[in-house]
DRENNUMI-936847 format. One record per residue (C-alpha): residue number from 1; y, z, x. Coordinates in nm, 3 decimals. Layout:
<pts>
   k      yy      zz      xx
 NUM       Y       Z       X
...
</pts>
This chain:
<pts>
   k      yy      zz      xx
   1   8.936  11.561  10.745
   2   8.977  11.905  10.902
   3   9.077  11.923  11.266
   4   8.758  12.106  11.371
   5   8.562  11.786  11.297
   6   8.787  11.580  11.526
   7   8.783  11.523  11.901
   8   9.072  11.742  12.014
   9   9.216  11.511  12.281
  10   9.141  11.176  12.112
  11   9.450  10.984  11.998
  12   9.501  10.657  11.816
  13   9.814  10.480  11.941
  14   9.985  10.232  11.710
  15  10.043   9.935  11.943
  16  10.280   9.656  11.844
  17  10.276   9.468  12.171
  18  10.624   9.596  12.250
  19  10.771   9.808  12.528
  20  10.771  10.147  12.357
  21  10.418  10.155  12.217
  22  10.283  10.012  12.543
  23  10.438  10.293  12.745
  24  10.330  10.554  12.489
  25   9.967  10.447  12.531
  26   9.999  10.453  12.910
  27  10.158  10.798  12.922
  28   9.894  10.953  12.698
  29   9.614  10.800  12.906
  30   9.779  10.946  13.218
  31   9.801  11.286  13.047
  32   9.425  11.290  12.998
  33   9.398  11.188  12.634
  34   9.116  10.969  12.512
  35   9.328  10.680  12.388
  36   9.235  10.419  12.128
  37   9.476  10.130  12.070
  38   9.529  10.002  11.716
  39   9.751   9.722  11.590
  40   9.828   9.731  11.220
  41   9.822   9.389  11.058
  42  10.068   9.430  10.774
  43  10.212   9.090  10.705
  44  10.121   8.722  10.712
  45  10.369   8.444  10.656
  46  10.208   8.131  10.507
  47  10.337   7.938  10.806
  48  10.185   8.041  11.139
  49  10.449   7.828  11.310
  50  10.719   8.033  11.138
  51  10.580   8.363  11.262
  52  10.516   8.235  11.612
  53  10.865   8.084  11.638
  54  11.050   8.396  11.529
  55  10.804   8.653  11.666
  56  10.752   8.969  11.465
  57  10.517   9.259  11.519
  58  10.232   9.094  11.331
  59  10.241   8.758  11.508
  60   9.930   8.645  11.692
  61  10.117   8.665  12.023
  62  10.214   9.029  11.964
  63   9.856   9.123  11.881
  64   9.735   8.950  12.196
  65  10.002   9.131  12.401
  66   9.875   9.464  12.268
  67   9.515   9.363  12.338
  68   9.603   9.262  12.694
  69   9.764   9.602  12.764
  70   9.464   9.782  12.614
  71   9.238   9.588  12.848
  72   9.453   9.687  13.147
  73   9.444  10.051  13.040
  74   9.069  10.022  12.979
  75   9.094  10.163  12.627
  76   8.925  10.047  12.305
  77   9.144   9.823  12.088
  78   9.122   9.737  11.718
  79   9.324   9.542  11.464
  80   9.329   9.703  11.120
  81   9.416   9.514  10.804
  82   9.685   9.698  10.606
  83   9.829   9.387  10.439
  84   9.743   9.488  10.081
  85   9.885   9.843  10.093
  86  10.187   9.718  10.291
  87  10.266   9.474  10.012
  88  10.221   9.745   9.748
  89  10.419  10.020   9.920
  90  10.675   9.829  10.125
  91  10.731   9.464  10.032
  92  10.716   9.489   9.652
  93  10.951   9.792   9.634
  94  11.183   9.621   9.885
  95  11.219   9.315   9.661
  96  11.246   9.521   9.342
  97  11.515   9.743   9.492
  98  11.750   9.448   9.531
  99  11.702   9.366   9.163
 100  11.805   9.725   9.088
 101  12.134   9.669   9.270
 102  12.024   9.874   9.572
 103  11.985   9.802   9.944
 104  11.652   9.948  10.059
 105  11.527  10.055  10.401
 106  11.166   9.930  10.427
 107  11.107  10.092  10.769
 108  11.130  10.435  10.606
 109  10.873  10.339  10.343
 110  10.646  10.191  10.609
 111  10.656  10.521  10.796
 112  10.598  10.716  10.475
 113  10.303  10.515  10.344
 114  10.155  10.318  10.633
 115  10.211  10.453  10.986
 116  10.188  10.824  10.912
 117   9.954  10.807  10.614
 118   9.705  10.520  10.633
 119   9.704  10.504  11.012
 120   9.648  10.879  11.032
 121   9.355  10.849  10.790
 122   9.216  10.568  11.002
 123   9.251  10.789  11.310
 124   9.056  11.065  11.139
 125   8.785  10.809  11.056
 126   8.764  10.738  11.429
 127   8.734  11.108  11.506
 128   9.081  11.127  11.657
 129   9.289  11.442  11.627
 130   9.618  11.257  11.672
 131   9.808  10.938  11.614
 132  10.088  10.840  11.850
 133  10.381  10.602  11.820
 134  10.661  10.474  12.040
 135  10.930  10.643  11.829
 136  11.217  10.817  12.004
 137  11.192  11.167  11.857
 138  11.051  11.507  11.953
 139  10.792  11.718  11.772
 140  10.788  12.089  11.855
 141  10.564  12.366  11.723
 142  10.786  12.668  11.672
 143  10.719  13.038  11.706
 144  10.693  13.039  11.327
 145  10.383  12.815  11.367
 146  10.567  12.542  11.177
 147  10.624  12.197  11.322
 148  10.983  12.082  11.377
 149  11.128  11.735  11.431
 150  11.417  11.697  11.677
 151  11.639  11.413  11.786
 152  11.545  11.222  12.099
 153  11.712  11.290  12.433
 154  11.799  10.919  12.433
 155  12.063  10.952  12.159
 156  12.129  10.580  12.118
 157  11.760  10.510  12.057
 158  11.696  10.816  11.840
 159  11.479  10.722  11.540
 160  11.463  11.048  11.347
 161  11.661  10.892  11.061
 162  11.350  10.684  10.988
 163  11.113  10.981  11.010
 164  11.255  11.238  10.771
 165  10.963  11.208  10.526
 166  10.706  11.344  10.773
 167  10.506  11.641  10.648
 168  10.376  11.946  10.832
 169  10.024  11.800  10.838
 170  10.147  11.468  10.975
 171  10.356  11.636  11.245
 172  10.059  11.852  11.346
 173   9.857  11.537  11.414
 174  10.129  11.317  11.568
 175  10.239  11.267  11.929
 176  10.567  11.100  12.030
 177  10.567  11.087  12.411
 178  10.898  10.898  12.443
 179  11.114  11.167  12.284
 180  11.195  11.337  12.614
 181  11.312  11.027  12.800
 182  11.685  11.020  12.867
 183  11.708  10.642  12.900
 184  11.533  10.341  12.750
 185  11.563  10.181  13.093
 186  11.331  10.449  13.233
 187  11.077  10.351  12.970
 188  11.123   9.983  13.050
 189  11.061  10.049  13.422
 190  10.724  10.201  13.338
 191  10.645   9.897  13.124
 192  10.728   9.670  13.420
 193  10.453   9.834  13.622
 194  10.206   9.759  13.342
 195  10.298   9.417  13.209
 196  10.602   9.217  13.322
 197  10.610   9.001  13.010
 198  10.614   9.296  12.769
 199  10.871   9.479  12.981
 200  11.116   9.191  12.932
 201  11.087   9.190  12.554
 202  11.409   9.275  12.372
 203  11.426   9.552  12.113
 204  11.353   9.433  11.761
 205  11.664   9.418  11.544
 206  11.522   9.268  11.225
 207  11.284   9.381  10.955
 208  10.933   9.296  11.078
 209  10.839   9.086  10.775
 210  11.173   8.899  10.778
 211  11.199   8.801  11.145
 212  11.452   8.523  11.077
 213  11.680   8.780  10.904
 214  11.702   8.567  10.586
 215  11.679   8.849  10.332
 216  11.790   8.638  10.038
 217  11.540   8.362  10.112
 218  11.262   8.619  10.136
 219  11.359   8.786   9.808
 220  11.385   8.453   9.629
 221  11.043   8.356   9.762
 222  10.877   8.682   9.657
 223  11.062   8.758   9.333
 224  10.844   8.796   9.024
 225  11.139   8.764   8.785
 226  11.430   8.520   8.764
 227  11.751   8.578   8.958
 228  12.031   8.579   8.703
 229  12.399   8.528   8.778
 230  12.670   8.757   8.647
 231  13.034   8.853   8.681
 232  13.259   8.982   8.952
 233  13.488   9.247   8.803
 234  13.758   9.474   8.942
 235  13.760   9.852   8.910
 236  13.917   9.829   8.562
 237  13.650   9.587   8.441
 238  13.870   9.277   8.460
 239  13.674   8.955   8.504
 240  13.731   8.797   8.847
 241  13.470   8.524   8.864
 242  13.099   8.446   8.868
 243  12.829   8.547   9.116
 244  12.480   8.395   9.158
 245  12.290   8.726   9.133
 246  12.325   9.087   9.246
 247  12.054   9.044   9.511
 248  12.316   8.867   9.727
 249  12.536   9.176   9.766
 250  12.548   9.525   9.913
 251  12.806   9.802   9.896
 252  13.082   9.761  10.155
 253  13.019   9.387  10.198
 254  13.323   9.169  10.266
 255  13.194   8.839  10.402
 256  12.985   8.594  10.205
 257  13.109   8.693   9.860
 258  13.123   8.329   9.758
 259  13.468   8.361   9.604
 260  13.822   8.419   9.730
 261  14.056   8.678   9.587
 262  14.374   8.609   9.783
 263  14.340   8.936   9.973
 264  14.067   9.128  10.160
 265  13.804   9.228   9.904
 266  13.491   9.442   9.930
 267  13.190   9.520   9.715
 268  13.253   9.868   9.576
 269  12.959   9.895   9.336
 270  12.669   9.696   9.195
 271  12.593   9.755   8.828
 272  12.237   9.655   8.753
 273  12.262   9.734   8.380
 274  12.547   9.485   8.323
 275  12.469   9.255   8.617
 276  12.821   9.307   8.753
 277  12.950   9.325   9.109
 278  13.257   9.547   9.128
 279  13.522   9.435   9.378
 280  13.787   9.660   9.532
 281  14.005   9.702   9.838
 282  13.908   9.857  10.171
 283  13.975  10.212  10.052
 284  13.766  10.172   9.738
 285  13.440  10.171   9.935
 286  13.494  10.526  10.063
 287  13.307  10.803   9.879
 288  13.354  11.178   9.838
 289  12.982  11.244   9.807
 290  12.644  11.124   9.687
 291  12.338  11.208   9.480
 292  11.992  11.164   9.635
 293  11.645  11.139   9.478
 294  11.293  11.161   9.620
 295  11.415  11.431   9.857
 296  11.156  11.573  10.097
 297  11.187  11.861  10.341
 298  10.997  11.877  10.669
 299  10.927  12.248  10.622
 300  10.785  12.169  10.278
 301  11.054  12.356  10.084
 302  11.428  12.317  10.039
 303  11.626  12.539  10.279
 304  11.777  12.775  10.022
 305  11.997  12.953  10.273
 306  12.184  12.634  10.372
 307  12.487  12.517  10.175
 308  12.676  12.343  10.457
 309  12.506  12.047  10.617
 310  12.545  11.755  10.853
 311  12.388  11.430  10.750
 312  12.361  11.060  10.821
 313  12.398  10.807  10.540
 314  12.284  10.514  10.755
 315  12.079  10.479  11.072
 316  12.371  10.332  11.267
 317  12.646  10.575  11.157
 318  12.752  10.908  11.301
 319  12.712  11.246  11.136
 320  12.901  11.347  10.825
 321  12.963  11.710  10.737
 322  12.958  11.849  10.388
 323  12.798  12.083  10.139
 324  12.470  12.039   9.955
 325  12.343  12.157   9.620
 326  11.974  12.130   9.535
 327  11.897  12.094   9.165
 328  11.584  12.235   9.002
 329  11.466  11.876   8.960
 330  11.474  11.836   9.338
 331  11.769  11.597   9.350
 332  12.042  11.681   9.598
 333  12.419  11.644   9.561
 334  12.623  11.616   9.880
 335  13.001  11.655   9.891
 336  13.154  11.533  10.215
 337  13.419  11.715  10.415
 338  13.567  11.373  10.494
 339  13.519  11.060  10.284
 340  13.244  10.827  10.405
 341  13.245  10.448  10.399
 342  12.991  10.234  10.212
 343  12.753  10.502  10.087
 344  12.487  10.264   9.962
 345  12.227  10.326   9.689
 346  11.878  10.252   9.820
 347  11.960  10.367  10.172
 348  11.863  10.717  10.282
 349  12.062  11.030  10.351
 350  11.904  11.244  10.624
 351  11.992  11.611  10.675
 352  12.023  11.778  11.015
 353  12.079  12.125  11.153
 354  12.213  12.049  11.499
 355  11.941  11.841  11.669
 356  11.673  11.929  11.412
 357  11.585  11.710  11.115
 358  11.556  11.908  10.792
 359  11.464  11.628  10.552
 360  11.620  11.354  10.348
 361  11.605  11.136  10.040
 362  11.704  10.805   9.882
 363  12.068  10.766   9.779
 364  12.088  10.712   9.401
 365  12.465  10.686   9.370
 366  12.790  10.759   9.549
 367  13.054  10.994   9.415
 368  13.411  10.858   9.423
</pts>
């Protein structure tokens, strides 16, 4: 839907019942926007007791928290059912990725397919010109009339790593009012003035659809093919023992290998084709570079003038410097200035120019 058919100051806020989305809705209402609250129902566990015990953004209590805030703000509130597309675009690929020997990041796929695609379409259906979220990031329209994505002032809460797939159209129709806050505590203080219970909620640390953090149990429960055991091998291919299935392991892992080797041992590589888990020492999990697929650029095109880059290979790590080479196929090869630990297939590499996000992609393999 073209923007001229939309109400210019109407915004749909994705409300999870948490601190950040609550404050985002409040701030936009204070700034004069016509705010509509929406909670996305993306996941149901068969056991209501399970969800209510562990919490999670789709629990009944979280929805009621969001509804209560909407009532206080005197804004319309809706719950939209995105369970089917969430399963198709997030849960099924998450499970399959582990069978491919990778370690996926479902939050990135949720942003790509659900929050900034389906929710935006729903906002357009409601005549809204914008969606808004509680992400810590900044969107700026430049003098070049392009939209740019920058890191949050609150560096520890910055979430741009999860947002690299945003397009120019999505950025044009997205508001992120928390990006200019210097402290999460400042946000929490605003929440206290709105709803004491929500203000005391802790930040979510787990994947929303696995609130008990039992990844393996979830994969086993949702797998559509059998989990087959295989071999531990060393870097030369020597047999070291048996493992119960590659879904149990991730690159860089040391604990929980299920076997002792007489010395510190780490997962260096997972070979899906041969169902092998390669074991090495601490130095073996460091990489000289990586190859990435499904690379997208926020400007819409690869920055041809850039050969040197800074990037993040995991949400929780610092920046790595290196060089990039973009192939005609769109894949990107990165060679690091300093070796990086546990570069993990299935995770994302995100490219930055100072504070600005340029784009990113899914890591296909590390280069040793």
